[in-house]
PDB file of N, CA, C and O in Angstrom:
ATOM      1  N   MET A   1     152.699 113.170 164.085  1.00  0.00           N
ATOM      2  CA  MET A   1     152.985 112.314 162.955  1.00  0.00           C
ATOM      3  C   MET A   1     151.722 112.069 162.122  1.00  0.00           C
ATOM      4  O   MET A   1     151.779 112.127 160.894  1.00  0.00           O
ATOM      5  N   GLN A   2     150.607 111.801 162.758  1.00  0.00           N
ATOM      6  CA  GLN A   2     149.384 111.524 162.022  1.00  0.00           C
ATOM      7  C   GLN A   2     148.915 112.739 161.232  1.00  0.00           C
ATOM      8  O   GLN A   2     148.373 112.606 160.135  1.00  0.00           O
ATOM      9  N   LYS A   3     149.126 113.909 161.791  1.00  0.00           N
ATOM     10  CA  LYS A   3     148.692 115.116 161.098  1.00  0.00           C
ATOM     11  C   LYS A   3     149.414 115.252 159.757  1.00  0.00           C
ATOM     12  O   LYS A   3     148.811 115.656 158.763  1.00  0.00           O
ATOM     13  N   HIS A   4     150.698 114.915 159.730  1.00  0.00           N
ATOM     14  CA  HIS A   4     151.471 114.977 158.491  1.00  0.00           C
ATOM     15  C   HIS A   4     150.901 114.002 157.461  1.00  0.00           C
ATOM     16  O   HIS A   4     150.808 114.340 156.281  1.00  0.00           O
ATOM     17  N   GLU A   5     150.521 112.806 157.887  1.00  0.00           N
ATOM     18  CA  GLU A   5     149.949 111.816 156.979  1.00  0.00           C
ATOM     19  C   GLU A   5     148.623 112.304 156.397  1.00  0.00           C
ATOM     20  O   GLU A   5     148.339 112.083 155.220  1.00  0.00           O
ATOM     21  N   TYR A   6     147.820 112.962 157.218  1.00  0.00           N
ATOM     22  CA  TYR A   6     146.549 113.493 156.731  1.00  0.00           C
ATOM     23  C   TYR A   6     146.769 114.618 155.724  1.00  0.00           C
ATOM     24  O   TYR A   6     146.003 114.757 154.771  1.00  0.00           O
ATOM     25  N   LEU A   7     147.807 115.416 155.931  1.00  0.00           N
ATOM     26  CA  LEU A   7     148.116 116.480 154.970  1.00  0.00           C
ATOM     27  C   LEU A   7     148.496 115.883 153.617  1.00  0.00           C
ATOM     28  O   LEU A   7     148.139 116.431 152.574  1.00  0.00           O
ATOM     29  N   GLU A   8     149.213 114.771 153.630  1.00  0.00           N
ATOM     30  CA  GLU A   8     149.566 114.104 152.373  1.00  0.00           C
ATOM     31  C   GLU A   8     148.316 113.587 151.675  1.00  0.00           C
ATOM     32  O   GLU A   8     148.209 113.687 150.453  1.00  0.00           O
ATOM     33  N   LEU A   9     147.371 113.036 152.427  1.00  0.00           N
ATOM     34  CA  LEU A   9     146.121 112.561 151.838  1.00  0.00           C
ATOM     35  C   LEU A   9     145.316 113.714 151.264  1.00  0.00           C
ATOM     36  O   LEU A   9     144.708 113.579 150.202  1.00  0.00           O
ATOM     37  N   ASP A  10     145.305 114.843 151.955  1.00  0.00           N
ATOM     38  CA  ASP A  10     144.604 116.017 151.441  1.00  0.00           C
ATOM     39  C   ASP A  10     145.202 116.487 150.122  1.00  0.00           C
ATOM     40  O   ASP A  10     144.477 116.905 149.219  1.00  0.00           O
ATOM     41  N   ALA A  11     146.520 116.418 150.014  1.00  0.00           N
ATOM     42  CA  ALA A  11     147.177 116.829 148.767  1.00  0.00           C
ATOM     43  C   ALA A  11     146.783 115.899 147.623  1.00  0.00           C
ATOM     44  O   ALA A  11     146.592 116.352 146.494  1.00  0.00           O
ATOM     45  N   LEU A  12     146.661 114.611 147.903  1.00  0.00           N
ATOM     46  CA  LEU A  12     146.258 113.665 146.862  1.00  0.00           C
ATOM     47  C   LEU A  12     144.803 113.877 146.437  1.00  0.00           C
ATOM     48  O   LEU A  12     144.449 113.621 145.286  1.00  0.00           O
ATOM     49  N   ALA A  13     143.974 114.338 147.348  1.00  0.00           N
ATOM     50  CA  ALA A  13     142.559 114.532 147.057  1.00  0.00           C
ATOM     51  C   ALA A  13     142.261 115.906 146.466  1.00  0.00           C
ATOM     52  O   ALA A  13     141.091 116.260 146.316  1.00  0.00           O
ATOM     53  N   ALA A  14     143.264 116.675 146.133  1.00  0.00           N
ATOM     54  CA  ALA A  14     143.075 117.982 145.516  1.00  0.00           C
ATOM     55  C   ALA A  14     142.366 117.815 144.173  1.00  0.00           C
ATOM     56  O   ALA A  14     142.380 116.722 143.608  1.00  0.00           O
ATOM     57  N   PRO A  15     141.745 118.880 143.647  1.00  0.00           N
ATOM     58  CA  PRO A  15     140.997 118.767 142.381  1.00  0.00           C
ATOM     59  C   PRO A  15     141.783 118.133 141.235  1.00  0.00           C
ATOM     60  O   PRO A  15     141.209 117.410 140.421  1.00  0.00           O
ATOM     61  N   ASN A  16     143.062 118.389 141.165  1.00  0.00           N
ATOM     62  CA  ASN A  16     143.886 117.779 140.115  1.00  0.00           C
ATOM     63  C   ASN A  16     144.748 116.659 140.678  1.00  0.00           C
ATOM     64  O   ASN A  16     145.732 116.258 140.056  1.00  0.00           O
ATOM     65  N   GLY A  17     144.391 116.157 141.838  1.00  0.00           N
ATOM     66  CA  GLY A  17     145.184 115.137 142.501  1.00  0.00           C
ATOM     67  C   GLY A  17     144.919 113.746 141.957  1.00  0.00           C
ATOM     68  O   GLY A  17     144.148 113.552 141.018  1.00  0.00           O
ATOM     69  N   TYR A  18     145.574 112.803 142.571  1.00  0.00           N
ATOM     70  CA  TYR A  18     145.537 111.411 142.132  1.00  0.00           C
ATOM     71  C   TYR A  18     144.142 110.809 142.234  1.00  0.00           C
ATOM     72  O   TYR A  18     143.765 110.002 141.384  1.00  0.00           O
ATOM     73  N   VAL A  19     143.376 111.170 143.233  1.00  0.00           N
ATOM     74  CA  VAL A  19     142.078 110.545 143.451  1.00  0.00           C
ATOM     75  C   VAL A  19     140.915 111.399 142.966  1.00  0.00           C
ATOM     76  O   VAL A  19     139.764 111.133 143.315  1.00  0.00           O
ATOM     77  N   ALA A  20     141.198 112.410 142.175  1.00  0.00           N
ATOM     78  CA  ALA A  20     140.131 113.252 141.648  1.00  0.00           C
ATOM     79  C   ALA A  20     139.273 112.446 140.675  1.00  0.00           C
ATOM     80  O   ALA A  20     139.803 111.660 139.889  1.00  0.00           O
ATOM     81  N   PRO A  21     137.972 112.630 140.720  1.00  0.00           N
ATOM     82  CA  PRO A  21     137.109 111.889 139.785  1.00  0.00           C
ATOM     83  C   PRO A  21     137.362 112.336 138.348  1.00  0.00           C
ATOM     84  O   PRO A  21     137.748 113.481 138.113  1.00  0.00           O
ATOM     85  N   PRO A  22     137.148 111.446 137.397  1.00  0.00           N
ATOM     86  CA  PRO A  22     137.380 111.821 135.998  1.00  0.00           C
ATOM     87  C   PRO A  22     136.361 112.865 135.531  1.00  0.00           C
ATOM     88  O   PRO A  22     135.211 112.876 135.971  1.00  0.00           O
ATOM     89  N   THR A  23     136.806 113.723 134.647  1.00  0.00           N
ATOM     90  CA  THR A  23     135.912 114.724 134.073  1.00  0.00           C
ATOM     91  C   THR A  23     135.119 114.085 132.936  1.00  0.00           C
ATOM     92  O   THR A  23     135.388 112.949 132.545  1.00  0.00           O
ATOM     93  N   GLN A  24     134.147 114.816 132.412  1.00  0.00           N
ATOM     94  CA  GLN A  24     133.371 114.322 131.270  1.00  0.00           C
ATOM     95  C   GLN A  24     134.283 114.100 130.062  1.00  0.00           C
ATOM     96  O   GLN A  24     134.103 113.142 129.310  1.00  0.00           O
ATOM     97  N   GLU A  25     135.250 114.979 129.883  1.00  0.00           N
ATOM     98  CA  GLU A  25     136.182 114.828 128.759  1.00  0.00           C
ATOM     99  C   GLU A  25     137.037 113.572 128.935  1.00  0.00           C
ATOM    100  O   GLU A  25     137.305 112.866 127.963  1.00  0.00           O
ATOM    101  N   ASP A  26     137.465 113.290 130.167  1.00  0.00           N
ATOM    102  CA  ASP A  26     138.235 112.071 130.430  1.00  0.00           C
ATOM    103  C   ASP A  26     137.426 110.830 130.067  1.00  0.00           C
ATOM    104  O   ASP A  26     137.934 109.919 129.414  1.00  0.00           O
ATOM    105  N   LEU A  27     136.174 110.801 130.489  1.00  0.00           N
ATOM    106  CA  LEU A  27     135.313 109.654 130.200  1.00  0.00           C
ATOM    107  C   LEU A  27     135.053 109.522 128.697  1.00  0.00           C
ATOM    108  O   LEU A  27     135.029 108.414 128.162  1.00  0.00           O
ATOM    109  N   ALA A  28     134.859 110.652 128.025  1.00  0.00           N
ATOM    110  CA  ALA A  28     134.634 110.621 126.577  1.00  0.00           C
ATOM    111  C   ALA A  28     135.870 110.082 125.860  1.00  0.00           C
ATOM    112  O   ALA A  28     135.745 109.347 124.881  1.00  0.00           O
ATOM    113  N   TYR A  29     137.066 110.444 126.341  1.00  0.00           N
ATOM    114  CA  TYR A  29     138.289 109.945 125.717  1.00  0.00           C
ATOM    115  C   TYR A  29     138.421 108.437 125.906  1.00  0.00           C
ATOM    116  O   TYR A  29     138.832 107.733 124.984  1.00  0.00           O
ATOM    117  N   VAL A  30     138.077 107.934 127.089  1.00  0.00           N
ATOM    118  CA  VAL A  30     138.174 106.492 127.341  1.00  0.00           C
ATOM    119  C   VAL A  30     137.250 105.728 126.396  1.00  0.00           C
ATOM    120  O   VAL A  30     137.638 104.699 125.844  1.00  0.00           O
ATOM    121  N   VAL A  31     136.040 106.223 126.212  1.00  0.00           N
ATOM    122  CA  VAL A  31     135.098 105.580 125.288  1.00  0.00           C
ATOM    123  C   VAL A  31     135.659 105.611 123.873  1.00  0.00           C
ATOM    124  O   VAL A  31     135.623 104.606 123.162  1.00  0.00           O
ATOM    125  N   HIS A  32     136.175 106.764 123.467  1.00  0.00           N
ATOM    126  CA  HIS A  32     136.750 106.911 122.129  1.00  0.00           C
ATOM    127  C   HIS A  32     137.968 105.987 121.957  1.00  0.00           C
ATOM    128  O   HIS A  32     138.145 105.375 120.904  1.00  0.00           O
ATOM    129  N   PHE A  33     138.786 105.895 122.981  1.00  0.00           N
ATOM    130  CA  PHE A  33     139.974 105.036 122.919  1.00  0.00           C
ATOM    131  C   PHE A  33     139.585 103.582 122.728  1.00  0.00           C
ATOM    132  O   PHE A  33     140.186 102.877 121.917  1.00  0.00           O
ATOM    133  N   ARG A  34     138.583 103.128 123.468  1.00  0.00           N
ATOM    134  CA  ARG A  34     138.132 101.737 123.331  1.00  0.00           C
ATOM    135  C   ARG A  34     137.580 101.481 121.931  1.00  0.00           C
ATOM    136  O   ARG A  34     137.809 100.414 121.362  1.00  0.00           O
ATOM    137  N   LYS A  35     136.855 102.447 121.375  1.00  0.00           N
ATOM    138  CA  LYS A  35     136.335 102.290 120.011  1.00  0.00           C
ATOM    139  C   LYS A  35     137.481 102.244 118.998  1.00  0.00           C
ATOM    140  O   LYS A  35     137.417 101.506 118.016  1.00  0.00           O
ATOM    141  N   THR A  36     138.514 103.027 119.240  1.00  0.00           N
ATOM    142  CA  THR A  36     139.672 103.019 118.346  1.00  0.00           C
ATOM    143  C   THR A  36     140.363 101.656 118.392  1.00  0.00           C
ATOM    144  O   THR A  36     140.766 101.131 117.354  1.00  0.00           O
ATOM    145  N   CYS A  37     140.498 101.086 119.577  1.00  0.00           N
ATOM    146  CA  CYS A  37     141.089  99.747 119.703  1.00  0.00           C
ATOM    147  C   CYS A  37     140.253  98.727 118.936  1.00  0.00           C
ATOM    148  O   CYS A  37     140.797  97.866 118.245  1.00  0.00           O
ATOM    149  N   GLN A  38     138.937  98.824 119.057  1.00  0.00           N
ATOM    150  CA  GLN A  38     138.061  97.895 118.347  1.00  0.00           C
ATOM    151  C   GLN A  38     138.158  98.094 116.841  1.00  0.00           C
ATOM    152  O   GLN A  38     138.155  97.123 116.083  1.00  0.00           O
ATOM    153  N   ARG A  39     138.244  99.345 116.403  1.00  0.00           N
ATOM    154  CA  ARG A  39     138.315  99.632 114.970  1.00  0.00           C
ATOM    155  C   ARG A  39     139.526  98.969 114.336  1.00  0.00           C
ATOM    156  O   ARG A  39     139.434  98.428 113.233  1.00  0.00           O
ATOM    157  N   TYR A  40     140.666  99.006 115.029  1.00  0.00           N
ATOM    158  CA  TYR A  40     141.895  98.423 114.496  1.00  0.00           C
ATOM    159  C   TYR A  40     142.143  97.007 115.013  1.00  0.00           C
ATOM    160  O   TYR A  40     143.202  96.429 114.768  1.00  0.00           O
ATOM    161  N   GLN A  41     141.162  96.450 115.728  1.00  0.00           N
ATOM    162  CA  GLN A  41     141.226  95.081 116.250  1.00  0.00           C
ATOM    163  C   GLN A  41     142.501  94.846 117.062  1.00  0.00           C
ATOM    164  O   GLN A  41     143.228  93.876 116.847  1.00  0.00           O
ATOM    165  N   ILE A  42     142.746  95.758 117.996  1.00  0.00           N
ATOM    166  CA  ILE A  42     143.910  95.657 118.867  1.00  0.00           C
ATOM    167  C   ILE A  42     143.429  95.500 120.303  1.00  0.00           C
ATOM    168  O   ILE A  42     142.695  96.338 120.827  1.00  0.00           O
ATOM    169  N   ASP A  43     143.858  94.412 120.924  1.00  0.00           N
ATOM    170  CA  ASP A  43     143.603  94.211 122.344  1.00  0.00           C
ATOM    171  C   ASP A  43     144.754  94.890 123.082  1.00  0.00           C
ATOM    172  O   ASP A  43     145.873  94.378 123.098  1.00  0.00           O
ATOM    173  N   PHE A  44     144.479  96.034 123.688  1.00  0.00           N
ATOM    174  CA  PHE A  44     145.537  96.857 124.276  1.00  0.00           C
ATOM    175  C   PHE A  44     146.331  96.095 125.332  1.00  0.00           C
ATOM    176  O   PHE A  44     147.542  96.285 125.447  1.00  0.00           O
ATOM    177  N   ALA A  45     145.675  95.246 126.095  1.00  0.00           N
ATOM    178  CA  ALA A  45     146.367  94.501 127.153  1.00  0.00           C
ATOM    179  C   ALA A  45     147.373  93.502 126.596  1.00  0.00           C
ATOM    180  O   ALA A  45     148.376  93.201 127.243  1.00  0.00           O
ATOM    181  N   LYS A  46     147.110  92.991 125.407  1.00  0.00           N
ATOM    182  CA  LYS A  46     147.994  91.975 124.817  1.00  0.00           C
ATOM    183  C   LYS A  46     148.873  92.534 123.700  1.00  0.00           C
ATOM    184  O   LYS A  46     149.688  91.807 123.131  1.00  0.00           O
ATOM    185  N   ALA A  47     148.717  93.804 123.387  1.00  0.00           N
ATOM    186  CA  ALA A  47     149.438  94.398 122.259  1.00  0.00           C
ATOM    187  C   ALA A  47     150.904  94.614 122.586  1.00  0.00           C
ATOM    188  O   ALA A  47     151.281  94.798 123.743  1.00  0.00           O
ATOM    189  N   ASP A  48     151.728  94.587 121.533  1.00  0.00           N
ATOM    190  CA  ASP A  48     153.136  94.923 121.736  1.00  0.00           C
ATOM    191  C   ASP A  48     153.274  96.453 121.742  1.00  0.00           C
ATOM    192  O   ASP A  48     152.296  97.172 121.533  1.00  0.00           O
ATOM    193  N   GLN A  49     154.475  96.931 121.980  1.00  0.00           N
ATOM    194  CA  GLN A  49     154.694  98.372 122.143  1.00  0.00           C
ATOM    195  C   GLN A  49     154.343  99.162 120.880  1.00  0.00           C
ATOM    196  O   GLN A  49     153.799 100.262 120.978  1.00  0.00           O
ATOM    197  N   ASP A  50     154.644  98.622 119.700  1.00  0.00           N
ATOM    198  CA  ASP A  50     154.321  99.325 118.447  1.00  0.00           C
ATOM    199  C   ASP A  50     152.815  99.467 118.268  1.00  0.00           C
ATOM    200  O   ASP A  50     152.330 100.523 117.861  1.00  0.00           O
ATOM    201  N   GLU A  51     152.077  98.404 118.571  1.00  0.00           N
ATOM    202  CA  GLU A  51     150.621  98.468 118.449  1.00  0.00           C
ATOM    203  C   GLU A  51     150.033  99.448 119.461  1.00  0.00           C
ATOM    204  O   GLU A  51     149.106 100.191 119.140  1.00  0.00           O
ATOM    205  N   ARG A  52     150.558  99.453 120.659  1.00  0.00           N
ATOM    206  CA  ARG A  52     150.078 100.391 121.680  1.00  0.00           C
ATOM    207  C   ARG A  52     150.333 101.829 121.261  1.00  0.00           C
ATOM    208  O   ARG A  52     149.446 102.678 121.356  1.00  0.00           O
ATOM    209  N   ASN A  53     151.538 102.098 120.802  1.00  0.00           N
ATOM    210  CA  ASN A  53     151.862 103.458 120.357  1.00  0.00           C
ATOM    211  C   ASN A  53     150.953 103.878 119.204  1.00  0.00           C
ATOM    212  O   ASN A  53     150.490 105.018 119.158  1.00  0.00           O
ATOM    213  N   PHE A  54     150.701 102.964 118.281  1.00  0.00           N
ATOM    214  CA  PHE A  54     149.850 103.263 117.139  1.00  0.00           C
ATOM    215  C   PHE A  54     148.436 103.622 117.587  1.00  0.00           C
ATOM    216  O   PHE A  54     147.895 104.643 117.164  1.00  0.00           O
ATOM    217  N   VAL A  55     147.837 102.798 118.434  1.00  0.00           N
ATOM    218  CA  VAL A  55     146.455 103.034 118.820  1.00  0.00           C
ATOM    219  C   VAL A  55     146.343 104.292 119.692  1.00  0.00           C
ATOM    220  O   VAL A  55     145.351 105.015 119.593  1.00  0.00           O
ATOM    221  N   ILE A  56     147.326 104.562 120.530  1.00  0.00           N
ATOM    222  CA  ILE A  56     147.306 105.800 121.322  1.00  0.00           C
ATOM    223  C   ILE A  56     147.380 107.002 120.403  1.00  0.00           C
ATOM    224  O   ILE A  56     146.629 107.963 120.570  1.00  0.00           O
ATOM    225  N   HIS A  57     148.280 106.955 119.435  1.00  0.00           N
ATOM    226  CA  HIS A  57     148.433 108.063 118.487  1.00  0.00           C
ATOM    227  C   HIS A  57     147.137 108.308 117.706  1.00  0.00           C
ATOM    228  O   HIS A  57     146.699 109.450 117.567  1.00  0.00           O
ATOM    229  N   MET A  58     146.536 107.244 117.205  1.00  0.00           N
ATOM    230  CA  MET A  58     145.309 107.393 116.418  1.00  0.00           C
ATOM    231  C   MET A  58     144.153 107.902 117.279  1.00  0.00           C
ATOM    232  O   MET A  58     143.367 108.735 116.827  1.00  0.00           O
ATOM    233  N   ALA A  59     144.047 107.420 118.487  1.00  0.00           N
ATOM    234  CA  ALA A  59     142.967 107.857 119.374  1.00  0.00           C
ATOM    235  C   ALA A  59     143.118 109.336 119.717  1.00  0.00           C
ATOM    236  O   ALA A  59     142.143 110.085 119.676  1.00  0.00           O
ATOM    237  N   GLU A  60     144.328 109.757 120.053  1.00  0.00           N
ATOM    238  CA  GLU A  60     144.551 111.165 120.390  1.00  0.00           C
ATOM    239  C   GLU A  60     144.321 112.057 119.180  1.00  0.00           C
ATOM    240  O   GLU A  60     143.714 113.123 119.287  1.00  0.00           O
ATOM    241  N   LYS A  61     144.807 111.615 118.038  1.00  0.00           N
ATOM    242  CA  LYS A  61     144.680 112.414 116.818  1.00  0.00           C
ATOM    243  C   LYS A  61     143.207 112.643 116.463  1.00  0.00           C
ATOM    244  O   LYS A  61     142.809 113.769 116.165  1.00  0.00           O
ATOM    245  N   THR A  62     142.413 111.593 116.493  1.00  0.00           N
ATOM    246  CA  THR A  62     141.018 111.739 116.094  1.00  0.00           C
ATOM    247  C   THR A  62     140.171 112.361 117.197  1.00  0.00           C
ATOM    248  O   THR A  62     139.229 113.095 116.897  1.00  0.00           O
ATOM    249  N   PHE A  63     140.474 112.092 118.459  1.00  0.00           N
ATOM    250  CA  PHE A  63     139.681 112.654 119.548  1.00  0.00           C
ATOM    251  C   PHE A  63     139.834 114.157 119.625  1.00  0.00           C
ATOM    252  O   PHE A  63     138.844 114.884 119.699  1.00  0.00           O
ATOM    253  N   PHE A  64     141.071 114.625 119.607  1.00  0.00           N
ATOM    254  CA  PHE A  64     141.292 116.058 119.773  1.00  0.00           C
ATOM    255  C   PHE A  64     140.919 116.839 118.527  1.00  0.00           C
ATOM    256  O   PHE A  64     140.644 118.036 118.609  1.00  0.00           O
ATOM    257  N   ARG A  65     140.904 116.185 117.374  1.00  0.00           N
ATOM    258  CA  ARG A  65     140.434 116.841 116.155  1.00  0.00           C
ATOM    259  C   ARG A  65     138.932 117.071 116.245  1.00  0.00           C
ATOM    260  O   ARG A  65     138.442 118.116 115.816  1.00  0.00           O
ATOM    261  N   LYS A  66     138.191 116.105 116.800  1.00  0.00           N
ATOM    262  CA  LYS A  66     136.756 116.244 116.971  1.00  0.00           C
ATOM    263  C   LYS A  66     136.417 117.335 117.969  1.00  0.00           C
ATOM    264  O   LYS A  66     135.429 118.050 117.802  1.00  0.00           O
ATOM    265  N   ARG A  67     137.236 117.467 119.010  1.00  0.00           N
ATOM    266  CA  ARG A  67     136.963 118.424 120.080  1.00  0.00           C
ATOM    267  C   ARG A  67     137.279 119.863 119.694  1.00  0.00           C
ATOM    268  O   ARG A  67     136.782 120.791 120.332  1.00  0.00           O
ATOM    269  N   ALA A  68     138.088 120.064 118.673  1.00  0.00           N
ATOM    270  CA  ALA A  68     138.506 121.419 118.290  1.00  0.00           C
ATOM    271  C   ALA A  68     137.403 122.191 117.618  1.00  0.00           C
ATOM    272  O   ALA A  68     137.601 123.345 117.238  1.00  0.00           O
TER     273      ALA A  68
END
């Protein structure tokens, strides 16, 4: 039984698994996302669904345009 549980943990720790460390691009996106929230003065934790969708859309649009 324990061996099966360890296999599940190994699957989670795979390079693309749940516990994989963030890549440089992931970290850069988080920084960019926070700046986008500040630019539009939106507190993501307190925002309604429309504000969240807006800031996510703007962050993705500008981040991936810069990366291209």
